[in-house]
C-alpha positions as CSV (number, residue, x, y, z in Angstrom):
1,M,14.9,-1.3,-22.7
2,I,13.9,-2.1,-19.1
3,R,17.3,-1.0,-17.8
4,S,16.7,2.3,-19.4
5,L,13.2,2.5,-17.7
6,I,14.5,1.6,-14.5
7,D,17.3,4.3,-14.6
8,L,14.8,6.9,-15.9
9,F,12.5,6.2,-12.8
10,R,15.5,6.5,-10.6
11,Q,16.5,9.8,-12.0
12,I,12.8,11.0,-11.8
13,D,12.4,9.8,-8.2
14,V,14.5,12.5,-6.7
15,N,13.5,11.8,-3.0
16,N,14.3,8.2,-3.6
17,D,11.1,6.9,-1.9
18,K,10.7,4.3,-4.6
19,S,7.5,6.1,-5.4
20,L,6.9,8.4,-8.2
21,E,4.9,11.6,-7.4
22,W,3.1,13.8,-9.8
23,V,5.4,16.8,-8.7
24,E,8.5,14.8,-9.5
25,F,7.1,13.6,-12.6
26,T,6.1,17.0,-14.1
27,N,9.4,18.7,-12.9
28,H,11.2,16.3,-14.8
29,I,9.1,17.0,-17.9
30,I,9.6,20.9,-17.5
31,E,13.4,20.3,-17.0
32,L,13.7,18.3,-20.0
33,G,11.9,21.1,-22.2
34,M,14.1,23.8,-20.7
35,V,17.5,21.7,-21.4
36,R,16.0,21.1,-24.8
37,K,15.1,24.9,-25.1
38,D,12.0,23.6,-27.0
39,R,9.8,26.6,-26.7
40,V,6.6,24.7,-28.1
41,F,7.0,22.5,-25.2
42,I,7.6,24.9,-22.7
43,D,4.8,27.2,-23.8
44,A,2.5,24.3,-23.8
45,I,3.1,23.8,-20.1
46,K,3.0,27.2,-19.3
47,N,-0.6,27.5,-20.7
48,Y,-1.8,24.4,-18.7
49,Q,-5.0,25.4,-16.5
50,Q,-7.1,23.9,-13.9
51,S,-10.4,22.7,-15.4
52,D,-13.6,24.4,-14.2
53,I,-15.2,21.1,-14.0
54,K,-16.1,20.3,-10.1
55,D,-16.4,16.6,-9.4
56,G,-18.9,15.4,-7.3
57,K,-18.5,13.1,-4.1
58,H,-16.7,9.9,-3.9
59,D,-17.0,7.2,-1.4
60,T,-13.4,6.3,-1.5
61,E,-10.2,7.2,-3.5
62,I,-10.5,7.0,-7.3
63,E,-8.3,4.2,-8.3
64,H,-9.0,3.9,-12.2
65,M,-10.3,6.0,-14.9
66,Y,-10.9,5.0,-18.4
67,Y,-11.8,7.2,-21.2
68,L,-14.0,5.6,-23.9
69,D,-13.5,7.6,-26.9
70,K,-16.2,5.8,-28.9
71,L,-19.0,6.9,-26.4
72,K,-17.1,10.1,-25.1
73,H,-17.7,9.0,-21.6
74,L,-15.2,8.8,-18.7
75,L,-15.6,5.8,-16.3
76,V,-14.4,6.2,-12.9
77,M,-13.7,3.4,-10.5
78,E,-13.3,3.9,-6.8
79,R,-11.2,1.7,-4.4
80,D,-12.9,-1.3,-3.6
81,S,-16.3,-0.3,-5.1
82,K,-18.7,-2.7,-6.3
83,R,-20.0,-0.2,-9.1
84,F,-18.5,2.7,-11.3
85,K,-19.5,6.2,-12.2
86,V,-20.1,7.4,-15.7
87,Y,-19.5,10.8,-16.9
88,N,-20.0,12.7,-20.0
89,S,-16.5,13.7,-21.0
90,R,-17.5,16.7,-23.0
91,T,-19.2,18.5,-19.9
92,G,-17.8,16.6,-17.1
93,K,-21.3,15.9,-15.6
94,W,-21.9,12.8,-13.8
95,M,-24.3,10.6,-16.1
96,M,-24.8,7.3,-14.0
97,N,-23.7,4.7,-11.6
98,V,-23.3,1.2,-12.9
99,P,-25.0,-0.9,-11.7
100,E,-27.4,1.7,-10.2
101,K,-27.4,-0.2,-6.7
102,S,-24.4,-1.9,-5.3
103,T,-25.1,-5.5,-4.9
104,G,-23.3,-8.0,-2.5
105,N,-22.2,-10.1,-5.1
106,G,-18.8,-10.0,-7.0
107,G,-15.7,-8.0,-6.2
108,A,-14.7,-4.3,-7.0
109,F,-14.6,-3.2,-10.6
110,I,-10.8,-2.8,-11.6
111,A,-10.8,-2.1,-15.5
112,A,-13.2,-1.5,-18.3
113,D,-13.2,-0.9,-22.2
114,Y,-15.6,-0.3,-25.0
115,V,-16.5,-3.4,-27.2
116,H,-17.7,-3.1,-30.4
117,I,-19.8,-5.8,-31.7
118,E,-20.8,-5.8,-35.6
119,N,-24.5,-5.2,-37.1
120,T,-25.9,-3.8,-33.6
121,T,-26.9,-0.2,-32.6
122,L,-26.1,-1.3,-28.8
123,K,-23.1,-0.1,-27.1
124,F,-21.2,-2.4,-24.7
125,V,-18.7,-2.1,-22.1
126,A,-16.7,-5.1,-20.8
127,T,-15.5,-5.1,-17.1
128,T,-13.6,-7.0,-14.8
129,T,-13.4,-7.2,-11.1
130,N,-11.2,-8.4,-8.3
131,N,-13.2,-11.2,-7.1
132,N,-11.4,-14.7,-6.8
């Protein structure tokens, strides 16, 4: 299986820079659909449209995004940031920064997930940071 993934990566990485760009990936998917002549697949790609949602300013590049289905929220973590942004996934509108003010303690956020706790109406998100 790993050998197959390596072969697939090499097939998609057409410029052999050992990095997979979005254009290389999407071109490969489109070519697969055309080879298979899968009309539903090709038509789905043709109907892709850019979202009307305009994002606000970010301090650095977005490094991670996590969709929390239970909350219908999108968490956005910027590179080396000690806080993350919460967006309403239905409207795309910014809701809050967590924590509200950046503190000097701890590292940058690198992962998050929704945590369900029985017998409570509170909602929890577990996070991890890169501090050692």
